[in-house]
N, C-alpha and C positions, 0 to 999 in steps of 0.2 A: 039448521037452517042460516046460521048467523054466520057461518064458513061458507057459504053461497052468497051471502052478500057481501063480503070481504072480498070473495075473488071478483065479484061483479064490479066492484068499485075499484080495485087494482087494476082492472082490465082497461075501464073507462078512462082512470087516469094515465095509465101508459099510451093507451091510444092518440089522447088528449096531447099527451107532451111531443109523441113523436109526430104528430098531425102540425103542432105549434113551432117545432124544428124546421120539419120539412118546408114550411111555408118560409119561415124566416129566411131560410136559405136562398131560396127560388127567388124573393125578394131583393136580398141583397146581390145575388149574382146579376139581377138584371139591373140593379142600380151600378155596381162596379166594375163589371166585365165587359166592357166594352168600348169603342172610340166614341168619343163626341166630336161632332163636327167644328172645328175651331170658330169660336165667337158665338156659336148657339145658346141660347139662354134656355133653362128649365122652365117650361110654361105650365106644365099641369104634371103631378104624380099623385095616379090613382091606386089603391091598391084594395082588394076585396079578398079578406080570409079565404083561402083557400079555392080561389076562383080568378080572376083576370088582374093581372097586374099592368100598369100602361103609365109610360114615361113620354111626357110631349116635350120636343126640344125645338124653338122658334129660332130662325135667323134670317135677315134681310136679304140673303143671298138665293139667287134662283134654283130651282130643282136642277136643273143641269150641271151647275156648278157643284152643287152637294152630291149629285149621284157620279160625280167624276171625282171627287174625292174619297166618297166611300169605294169606288172601284178600285183607285191606287192603294185605299190602306187594305183592303182585301188580296189585292197582288203582293204586298208586301209581306203580309203576313203567310200568304200561301209559299213565296219564297222563303222565308225565314224557316220555315216548318221543314221545306226542301232540304236545306242548306244543315239543319240539325238532326237530319234522317229522323224526321218525326213524320207521323201518317198524315198522308196531304190531304186536306179536305177544308172546304169552305169552314170558316169561323162560325161557331154556333150561332151567332148574333145575326148572321145573314137571313137565316129565318124567321127572325122574330120585327124587323125593322121595316118601315116602309114610309115614303116622301110623299108629303102632300104639298101642292101648291096654294098659296094664299091668293085672296082678290087681290092685294096690292103688291105681289111679285116675291111676297117673302117666301119662306119652306119650311114646312113643319115635319121634323123627323120624330116619327111614332115607332117606340120599342112596345112591344104588347104579347105578354105570353101568359099562359095558363098556371098557375101554383096550386100545386105540385100537380 
């Protein structure tokens, strides 16, 4: 009976450690591996363990200016991939960001994804 308890506790501990590592990696990737619009400031950083992670940046620039900058970033990264003979596809972060217009003409850049 004692060995069953030890195995159960060891399994629980292992699963917990793996979940924590995956969650931390997901959160870290979202925070580090994406382009930030020049001059944008981090307005909020929300992270729920094994759930949704969301980073919101704000800039006083218009949505159209921010959108043009991101299109240029995507184009630059795709060209660099072609030149380096890397598989060509949109960068991963293009599926996790969105732009929202503020009432005052500002723009919010929202990066959100589920972890893991």
